[in-house]
N, CA, C and O atoms as a CHARMM CRD file, in Angstrom:
* protein
*
  276
    1    1 UNK  N     58.44400  24.75100 134.55100 PROA 1      0.00000
    2    1 UNK  CA    57.56400  23.63000 134.33400 PROA 1      0.00000
    3    1 UNK  C     57.44300  23.37800 132.82300 PROA 1      0.00000
    4    1 UNK  O     57.20700  24.31000 132.05400 PROA 1      0.00000
    5    2 UNK  N     57.60600  22.12200 132.40700 PROA 2      0.00000
    6    2 UNK  CA    57.51400  21.76500 130.98900 PROA 2      0.00000
    7    2 UNK  C     56.05200  21.65900 130.56800 PROA 2      0.00000
    8    2 UNK  O     55.22000  21.11100 131.29000 PROA 2      0.00000
    9    3 UNK  N     55.76100  22.18600 129.40400 PROA 3      0.00000
   10    3 UNK  CA    54.41900  22.09000 128.83200 PROA 3      0.00000
   11    3 UNK  C     54.48900  21.08200 127.69800 PROA 3      0.00000
   12    3 UNK  O     55.29900  21.22200 126.78100 PROA 3      0.00000
   13    4 UNK  N     53.63500  20.06300 127.76100 PROA 4      0.00000
   14    4 UNK  CA    53.64900  19.00200 126.76300 PROA 4      0.00000
   15    4 UNK  C     52.48400  19.16000 125.79700 PROA 4      0.00000
   16    4 UNK  O     51.33600  19.33100 126.20600 PROA 4      0.00000
   17    5 UNK  N     52.79900  19.09900 124.52000 PROA 5      0.00000
   18    5 UNK  CA    51.78200  19.16600 123.48900 PROA 5      0.00000
   19    5 UNK  C     51.87000  17.89600 122.65400 PROA 5      0.00000
   20    5 UNK  O     52.96200  17.45700 122.29200 PROA 5      0.00000
   21    6 UNK  N     50.73200  17.31900 122.35600 PROA 6      0.00000
   22    6 UNK  CA    50.71700  16.17200 121.44900 PROA 6      0.00000
   23    6 UNK  C     49.31400  16.00000 120.89900 PROA 6      0.00000
   24    6 UNK  O     48.36100  16.63800 121.34500 PROA 6      0.00000
   25    7 UNK  N     49.22200  15.13400 119.93600 PROA 7      0.00000
   26    7 UNK  CA    47.94000  14.79100 119.33600 PROA 7      0.00000
   27    7 UNK  C     47.73100  13.29000 119.47000 PROA 7      0.00000
   28    7 UNK  O     48.69300  12.52600 119.54100 PROA 7      0.00000
   29    8 UNK  N     46.47900  12.87500 119.50300 PROA 8      0.00000
   30    8 UNK  CA    46.15700  11.45500 119.60600 PROA 8      0.00000
   31    8 UNK  C     45.01900  11.13800 118.65000 PROA 8      0.00000
   32    8 UNK  O     44.10400  11.93900 118.45600 PROA 8      0.00000
   33    9 UNK  N     45.09600   9.96300 118.06200 PROA 9      0.00000
   34    9 UNK  CA    44.03900   9.46500 117.19000 PROA 9      0.00000
   35    9 UNK  C     43.39900   8.28000 117.89900 PROA 9      0.00000
   36    9 UNK  O     44.08800   7.33000 118.27100 PROA 9      0.00000
   37   10 UNK  N     42.09700   8.33100 118.08600 PROA 10     0.00000
   38   10 UNK  CA    41.36500   7.26300 118.76500 PROA 10     0.00000
   39   10 UNK  C     40.44600   6.61100 117.74800 PROA 10     0.00000
   40   10 UNK  O     39.63200   7.28300 117.11500 PROA 10     0.00000
   41   11 UNK  N     40.57900   5.29000 117.59200 PROA 11     0.00000
   42   11 UNK  CA    39.73700   4.53400 116.66700 PROA 11     0.00000
   43   11 UNK  C     38.94900   3.52100 117.47000 PROA 11     0.00000
   44   11 UNK  O     39.52400   2.73700 118.22600 PROA 11     0.00000
   45   12 UNK  N     37.63400   3.53100 117.31000 PROA 12     0.00000
   46   12 UNK  CA    36.77600   2.57200 117.99300 PROA 12     0.00000
   47   12 UNK  C     35.87200   1.92700 116.95800 PROA 12     0.00000
   48   12 UNK  O     35.09300   2.60600 116.28800 PROA 12     0.00000
   49   13 UNK  N     35.98100   0.62100 116.83400 PROA 13     0.00000
   50   13 UNK  CA    35.12500  -0.11700 115.90900 PROA 13     0.00000
   51   13 UNK  C     34.06900  -0.81100 116.75500 PROA 13     0.00000
   52   13 UNK  O     34.37000  -1.71500 117.53400 PROA 13     0.00000
   53   14 UNK  N     32.84200  -0.37800 116.59100 PROA 14     0.00000
   54   14 UNK  CA    31.75000  -0.90600 117.39700 PROA 14     0.00000
   55   14 UNK  C     30.83900  -1.81800 116.60000 PROA 14     0.00000
   56   14 UNK  O     31.19800  -2.30500 115.52800 PROA 14     0.00000
   57   15 UNK  N     29.66800  -2.03500 117.13900 PROA 15     0.00000
   58   15 UNK  CA    28.70900  -2.94600 116.53000 PROA 15     0.00000
   59   15 UNK  C     28.10500  -2.43100 115.24500 PROA 15     0.00000
   60   15 UNK  O     27.74700  -3.21900 114.37000 PROA 15     0.00000
   61   16 UNK  N     27.98400  -1.13500 115.11700 PROA 16     0.00000
   62   16 UNK  CA    27.33800  -0.55300 113.94300 PROA 16     0.00000
   63   16 UNK  C     28.24100   0.36700 113.13600 PROA 16     0.00000
   64   16 UNK  O     28.07400   0.48300 111.92200 PROA 16     0.00000
   65   17 UNK  N     29.18800   1.02000 113.78500 PROA 17     0.00000
   66   17 UNK  CA    30.01700   2.01600 113.10900 PROA 17     0.00000
   67   17 UNK  C     31.46700   1.93900 113.57000 PROA 17     0.00000
   68   17 UNK  O     31.79900   1.28300 114.55700 PROA 17     0.00000
   69   18 UNK  N     32.29800   2.61900 112.83500 PROA 18     0.00000
   70   18 UNK  CA    33.67200   2.87700 113.27500 PROA 18     0.00000
   71   18 UNK  C     33.73200   4.37300 113.58000 PROA 18     0.00000
   72   18 UNK  O     33.32900   5.19700 112.75800 PROA 18     0.00000
   73   19 UNK  N     34.23000   4.71400 114.74900 PROA 19     0.00000
   74   19 UNK  CA    34.33300   6.11000 115.15500 PROA 19     0.00000
   75   19 UNK  C     35.80000   6.50100 115.22700 PROA 19     0.00000
   76   19 UNK  O     36.61900   5.76900 115.78200 PROA 19     0.00000
   77   20 UNK  N     36.13000   7.66000 114.66200 PROA 20     0.00000
   78   20 UNK  CA    37.49200   8.17300 114.68700 PROA 20     0.00000
   79   20 UNK  C     37.45300   9.55500 115.33100 PROA 20     0.00000
   80   20 UNK  O     36.64800  10.40700 114.95500 PROA 20     0.00000
   81   21 UNK  N     38.34600   9.76500 116.31900 PROA 21     0.00000
   82   21 UNK  CA    38.42100  11.04700 117.01300 PROA 21     0.00000
   83   21 UNK  C     39.87600  11.49200 117.06700 PROA 21     0.00000
   84   21 UNK  O     40.76800  10.69500 117.35900 PROA 21     0.00000
   85   22 UNK  N     40.10900  12.76500 116.78500 PROA 22     0.00000
   86   22 UNK  CA    41.44200  13.35800 116.91700 PROA 22     0.00000
   87   22 UNK  C     41.40900  14.25800 118.14300 PROA 22     0.00000
   88   22 UNK  O     40.56500  15.14700 118.26000 PROA 22     0.00000
   89   23 UNK  N     42.35900  14.00600 119.06600 PROA 23     0.00000
   90   23 UNK  CA    42.45300  14.78800 120.29800 PROA 23     0.00000
   91   23 UNK  C     43.73500  15.60800 120.30100 PROA 23     0.00000
   92   23 UNK  O     44.77000  15.15200 119.81600 PROA 23     0.00000
   93   24 UNK  N     43.66800  16.81000 120.84500 PROA 24     0.00000
   94   24 UNK  CA    44.85900  17.61500 121.12000 PROA 24     0.00000
   95   24 UNK  C     45.07500  17.55300 122.63000 PROA 24     0.00000
   96   24 UNK  O     44.14700  17.78400 123.40600 PROA 24     0.00000
   97   25 UNK  N     46.30000  17.24100 123.04100 PROA 25     0.00000
   98   25 UNK  CA    46.62300  17.12100 124.45800 PROA 25     0.00000
   99   25 UNK  C     47.60500  18.23400 124.80500 PROA 25     0.00000
  100   25 UNK  O     48.64900  18.37100 124.16800 PROA 25     0.00000
  101   26 UNK  N     47.26600  19.02000 125.80800 PROA 26     0.00000
  102   26 UNK  CA    48.09000  20.15000 126.22200 PROA 26     0.00000
  103   26 UNK  C     48.19200  20.12600 127.73700 PROA 26     0.00000
  104   26 UNK  O     47.24900  20.49800 128.43500 PROA 26     0.00000
  105   27 UNK  N     49.33900  19.68700 128.24500 PROA 27     0.00000
  106   27 UNK  CA    49.59000  19.62100 129.69500 PROA 27     0.00000
  107   27 UNK  C     48.48900  18.87600 130.44700 PROA 27     0.00000
  108   27 UNK  O     48.03100  19.31400 131.50200 PROA 27     0.00000
  109   28 UNK  N     48.07700  17.75100 129.88600 PROA 28     0.00000
  110   28 UNK  CA    47.07500  16.92800 130.55200 PROA 28     0.00000
  111   28 UNK  C     45.63400  17.28800 130.23600 PROA 28     0.00000
  112   28 UNK  O     44.71900  16.57300 130.64400 PROA 28     0.00000
  113   29 UNK  N     45.41500  18.37200 129.52400 PROA 29     0.00000
  114   29 UNK  CA    44.05900  18.77500 129.11700 PROA 29     0.00000
  115   29 UNK  C     43.79400  18.22300 127.71500 PROA 29     0.00000
  116   29 UNK  O     44.62800  18.35900 126.82000 PROA 29     0.00000
  117   30 UNK  N     42.63900  17.60600 127.53300 PROA 30     0.00000
  118   30 UNK  CA    42.27000  17.01400 126.24600 PROA 30     0.00000
  119   30 UNK  C     41.22800  17.88600 125.56400 PROA 30     0.00000
  120   30 UNK  O     40.27700  18.34800 126.19500 PROA 30     0.00000
  121   31 UNK  N     41.41900  18.10500 124.26500 PROA 31     0.00000
  122   31 UNK  CA    40.44000  18.84800 123.47600 PROA 31     0.00000
  123   31 UNK  C     40.14300  18.03500 122.22100 PROA 31     0.00000
  124   31 UNK  O     41.05600  17.61300 121.51100 PROA 31     0.00000
  125   32 UNK  N     38.86100  17.82300 121.95800 PROA 32     0.00000
  126   32 UNK  CA    38.46500  17.09600 120.75300 PROA 32     0.00000
  127   32 UNK  C     38.60500  18.04100 119.57700 PROA 32     0.00000
  128   32 UNK  O     37.97200  19.09500 119.52800 PROA 32     0.00000
  129   33 UNK  N     39.44900  17.64600 118.62300 PROA 33     0.00000
  130   33 UNK  CA    39.68000  18.47900 117.43500 PROA 33     0.00000
  131   33 UNK  C     38.75400  18.08300 116.29100 PROA 33     0.00000
  132   33 UNK  O     38.32300  18.93400 115.51300 PROA 33     0.00000
  133   34 UNK  N     38.45100  16.79900 116.19100 PROA 34     0.00000
  134   34 UNK  CA    37.55400  16.32800 115.13700 PROA 34     0.00000
  135   34 UNK  C     37.05100  14.94500 115.51500 PROA 34     0.00000
  136   34 UNK  O     37.73100  14.19100 116.21000 PROA 34     0.00000
  137   35 UNK  N     35.86300  14.62800 115.05200 PROA 35     0.00000
  138   35 UNK  CA    35.32200  13.29200 115.26100 PROA 35     0.00000
  139   35 UNK  C     34.39300  12.95600 114.10000 PROA 35     0.00000
  140   35 UNK  O     33.71900  13.82500 113.54700 PROA 35     0.00000
  141   36 UNK  N     34.37500  11.68600 113.74800 PROA 36     0.00000
  142   36 UNK  CA    33.51500  11.24100 112.65900 PROA 36     0.00000
  143   36 UNK  C     33.13300   9.78700 112.90900 PROA 36     0.00000
  144   36 UNK  O     33.91500   9.00900 113.45500 PROA 36     0.00000
  145   37 UNK  N     31.92300   9.44000 112.50300 PROA 37     0.00000
  146   37 UNK  CA    31.45200   8.05700 112.56300 PROA 37     0.00000
  147   37 UNK  C     31.28800   7.55900 111.13200 PROA 37     0.00000
  148   37 UNK  O     30.70000   8.24100 110.29200 PROA 37     0.00000
  149   38 UNK  N     31.80800   6.37500 110.86300 PROA 38     0.00000
  150   38 UNK  CA    31.71300   5.78500 109.52400 PROA 38     0.00000
  151   38 UNK  C     30.72600   4.61200 109.60700 PROA 38     0.00000
  152   38 UNK  O     31.08300   3.53800 110.09200 PROA 38     0.00000
  153   39 UNK  N     29.49700   4.81100 109.13800 PROA 39     0.00000
  154   39 UNK  CA    28.47000   3.77500 109.33000 PROA 39     0.00000
  155   39 UNK  C     28.69100   2.51400 108.49600 PROA 39     0.00000
  156   39 UNK  O     28.11300   1.47000 108.79700 PROA 39     0.00000
  157   40 UNK  N     29.51400   2.59700 107.45600 PROA 40     0.00000
  158   40 UNK  CA    29.73300   1.43300 106.59700 PROA 40     0.00000
  159   40 UNK  C     30.89300   0.56600 107.05900 PROA 40     0.00000
  160   40 UNK  O     31.28300  -0.36300 106.35300 PROA 40     0.00000
  161   41 UNK  N     31.45000   0.85100 108.22900 PROA 41     0.00000
  162   41 UNK  CA    32.60900   0.10200 108.69900 PROA 41     0.00000
  163   41 UNK  C     32.44300  -0.19100 110.18500 PROA 41     0.00000
  164   41 UNK  O     32.83800   0.59900 111.04300 PROA 41     0.00000
  165   42 UNK  N     31.86100  -1.32000 110.45800 PROA 42     0.00000
  166   42 UNK  CA    31.67800  -1.69200 111.85500 PROA 42     0.00000
  167   42 UNK  C     31.02900  -3.05300 111.96900 PROA 42     0.00000
  168   42 UNK  O     30.48900  -3.58900 111.00200 PROA 42     0.00000
  169   43 UNK  N     31.09100  -3.59100 113.14700 PROA 43     0.00000
  170   43 UNK  CA    30.40200  -4.82300 113.49000 PROA 43     0.00000
  171   43 UNK  C     30.55600  -5.94300 112.49400 PROA 43     0.00000
  172   43 UNK  O     31.65600  -6.45600 112.28800 PROA 43     0.00000
  173   44 UNK  N     29.47500  -6.32000 111.88400 PROA 44     0.00000
  174   44 UNK  CA    29.41000  -7.48100 110.99000 PROA 44     0.00000
  175   44 UNK  C     30.34400  -7.32500 109.78300 PROA 44     0.00000
  176   44 UNK  O     30.94600  -8.30200 109.33700 PROA 44     0.00000
  177   45 UNK  N     30.46600  -6.11700 109.25900 PROA 45     0.00000
  178   45 UNK  CA    31.31600  -5.89600 108.08900 PROA 45     0.00000
  179   45 UNK  C     32.77000  -6.20300 108.42700 PROA 45     0.00000
  180   45 UNK  O     33.45700  -6.88100 107.66300 PROA 45     0.00000
  181   46 UNK  N     33.24000  -5.70600 109.57200 PROA 46     0.00000
  182   46 UNK  CA    34.61600  -5.96100 109.99700 PROA 46     0.00000
  183   46 UNK  C     34.81000  -7.45100 110.25800 PROA 46     0.00000
  184   46 UNK  O     35.82600  -8.02300 109.86100 PROA 46     0.00000
  185   47 UNK  N     33.84700  -8.08100 110.91800 PROA 47     0.00000
  186   47 UNK  CA    33.91900  -9.52600 111.17200 PROA 47     0.00000
  187   47 UNK  C     34.06100 -10.30600 109.87200 PROA 47     0.00000
  188   47 UNK  O     34.89100 -11.20900 109.76900 PROA 47     0.00000
  189   48 UNK  N     33.24500  -9.95500 108.88000 PROA 48     0.00000
  190   48 UNK  CA    33.27900 -10.66400 107.59500 PROA 48     0.00000
  191   48 UNK  C     34.62800 -10.50800 106.89500 PROA 48     0.00000
  192   48 UNK  O     35.15800 -11.47700 106.34900 PROA 48     0.00000
  193   49 UNK  N     35.18300  -9.30400 106.90700 PROA 49     0.00000
  194   49 UNK  CA    36.48300  -9.05700 106.26700 PROA 49     0.00000
  195   49 UNK  C     37.58500  -9.84800 106.97200 PROA 49     0.00000
  196   49 UNK  O     38.44100 -10.43700 106.31300 PROA 49     0.00000
  197   50 UNK  N     37.57000  -9.86500 108.30300 PROA 50     0.00000
  198   50 UNK  CA    38.57700 -10.61900 109.05200 PROA 50     0.00000
  199   50 UNK  C     38.45800 -12.12000 108.79900 PROA 50     0.00000
  200   50 UNK  O     39.47200 -12.79600 108.62100 PROA 50     0.00000
  201   51 UNK  N     37.25200 -12.64300 108.78100 PROA 51     0.00000
  202   51 UNK  CA    37.05400 -14.07500 108.52000 PROA 51     0.00000
  203   51 UNK  C     37.55100 -14.42800 107.12400 PROA 51     0.00000
  204   51 UNK  O     38.23700 -15.43600 106.95400 PROA 51     0.00000
  205   52 UNK  N     37.22000 -13.62000 106.12600 PROA 52     0.00000
  206   52 UNK  CA    37.69200 -13.88200 104.76500 PROA 52     0.00000
  207   52 UNK  C     39.21100 -13.86000 104.69500 PROA 52     0.00000
  208   52 UNK  O     39.81400 -14.72200 104.05500 PROA 52     0.00000
  209   53 UNK  N     39.83400 -12.88600 105.34300 PROA 53     0.00000
  210   53 UNK  CA    41.28800 -12.77200 105.31700 PROA 53     0.00000
  211   53 UNK  C     41.94500 -13.99500 105.94800 PROA 53     0.00000
  212   53 UNK  O     42.82700 -14.60600 105.34500 PROA 53     0.00000
  213   54 UNK  N     41.52500 -14.35100 107.15300 PROA 54     0.00000
  214   54 UNK  CA    42.17200 -15.45500 107.85500 PROA 54     0.00000
  215   54 UNK  C     41.82600 -16.80700 107.23000 PROA 54     0.00000
  216   54 UNK  O     42.63700 -17.73000 107.30000 PROA 54     0.00000
  217   55 UNK  N     40.66300 -16.94800 106.63000 PROA 55     0.00000
  218   55 UNK  CA    40.34200 -18.18500 105.91500 PROA 55     0.00000
  219   55 UNK  C     41.26600 -18.34700 104.71000 PROA 55     0.00000
  220   55 UNK  O     41.74300 -19.45000 104.44100 PROA 55     0.00000
  221   56 UNK  N     41.52200 -17.25900 103.98200 PROA 56     0.00000
  222   56 UNK  CA    42.43600 -17.31300 102.84100 PROA 56     0.00000
  223   56 UNK  C     43.85900 -17.61900 103.30200 PROA 56     0.00000
  224   56 UNK  O     44.55500 -18.40600 102.66100 PROA 56     0.00000
  225   57 UNK  N     44.30300 -17.01000 104.40500 PROA 57     0.00000
  226   57 UNK  CA    45.63500 -17.28800 104.93600 PROA 57     0.00000
  227   57 UNK  C     45.76000 -18.73600 105.39400 PROA 57     0.00000
  228   57 UNK  O     46.78900 -19.36800 105.15700 PROA 57     0.00000
  229   58 UNK  N     44.73600 -19.26800 106.03900 PROA 58     0.00000
  230   58 UNK  CA    44.75200 -20.65400 106.50000 PROA 58     0.00000
  231   58 UNK  C     44.78100 -21.60500 105.30600 PROA 58     0.00000
  232   58 UNK  O     45.50200 -22.60300 105.32600 PROA 58     0.00000
  233   59 UNK  N     44.00600 -21.30400 104.27100 PROA 59     0.00000
  234   59 UNK  CA    44.00200 -22.13300 103.06100 PROA 59     0.00000
  235   59 UNK  C     45.38000 -22.11100 102.40200 PROA 59     0.00000
  236   59 UNK  O     45.86900 -23.14500 101.94600 PROA 59     0.00000
  237   60 UNK  N     46.00100 -20.94200 102.35200 PROA 60     0.00000
  238   60 UNK  CA    47.34200 -20.82200 101.78100 PROA 60     0.00000
  239   60 UNK  C     48.34300 -21.62900 102.60300 PROA 60     0.00000
  240   60 UNK  O     49.21300 -22.29400 102.04100 PROA 60     0.00000
  241   61 UNK  N     48.22700 -21.57500 103.91800 PROA 61     0.00000
  242   61 UNK  CA    49.08700 -22.33600 104.79700 PROA 61     0.00000
  243   61 UNK  C     48.91900 -23.83800 104.57700 PROA 61     0.00000
  244   61 UNK  O     49.90100 -24.57500 104.49000 PROA 61     0.00000
  245   62 UNK  N     47.66800 -24.28200 104.48700 PROA 62     0.00000
  246   62 UNK  CA    47.40300 -25.71300 104.27500 PROA 62     0.00000
  247   62 UNK  C     47.95800 -26.19800 102.93100 PROA 62     0.00000
  248   62 UNK  O     48.49600 -27.30100 102.83700 PROA 62     0.00000
  249   63 UNK  N     47.82400 -25.38200 101.91800 PROA 63     0.00000
  250   63 UNK  CA    48.32400 -25.78200 100.59500 PROA 63     0.00000
  251   63 UNK  C     49.85800 -25.83200 100.59400 PROA 63     0.00000
  252   63 UNK  O     50.44100 -26.64500  99.87700 PROA 63     0.00000
  253   64 UNK  N     50.51300 -24.98400 101.38000 PROA 64     0.00000
  254   64 UNK  CA    51.97700 -25.03400 101.44000 PROA 64     0.00000
  255   64 UNK  C     52.44100 -26.27800 102.18600 PROA 64     0.00000
  256   64 UNK  O     53.50200 -26.81400 101.86700 PROA 64     0.00000
  257   65 UNK  N     51.68700 -26.74900 103.16200 PROA 65     0.00000
  258   65 UNK  CA    52.04000 -27.97800 103.87000 PROA 65     0.00000
  259   65 UNK  C     51.89500 -29.17300 102.94100 PROA 65     0.00000
  260   65 UNK  O     52.73800 -30.06900 102.95100 PROA 65     0.00000
  261   66 UNK  N     50.83300 -29.19700 102.13600 PROA 66     0.00000
  262   66 UNK  CA    50.59800 -30.32000 101.23200 PROA 66     0.00000
  263   66 UNK  C     51.69000 -30.39700 100.17600 PROA 66     0.00000
  264   66 UNK  O     52.08500 -31.49200  99.77800 PROA 66     0.00000
  265   67 UNK  N     52.18300 -29.25700  99.71800 PROA 67     0.00000
  266   67 UNK  CA    53.24800 -29.23300  98.70700 PROA 67     0.00000
  267   67 UNK  C     54.56800 -29.70600  99.32300 PROA 67     0.00000
  268   67 UNK  O     55.35400 -30.38900  98.66700 PROA 67     0.00000
  269   68 UNK  N     54.80400 -29.33900 100.58100 PROA 68     0.00000
  270   68 UNK  CA    56.05800 -29.71200 101.25200 PROA 68     0.00000
  271   68 UNK  C     56.12200 -31.19700 101.58500 PROA 68     0.00000
  272   68 UNK  O     57.21700 -31.74900 101.69900 PROA 68     0.00000
  273   69 UNK  N     54.98700 -31.85200 101.74200 PROA 69     0.00000
  274   69 UNK  CA    54.96600 -33.25800 102.16300 PROA 69     0.00000
  275   69 UNK  C     55.30500 -34.21400 101.05900 PROA 69     0.00000
  276   69 UNK  O     55.32400 -35.42600 101.27500 PROA 69     0.00000
């Protein structure tokens, strides 16, 4: 019978925090190796960063269309 070993990284960005968990997987058994919550990275902060990024990309796209016309 083959025994499988691997590791997994689980990232969950929630309303208030971002949670990161490292799991060790051994033949279907999961063991939590480490976990941490980052209170400065979640919810509204992530939303704001994404909106700023895509607004800048959209503005760049619009300016390239105006130059091409």
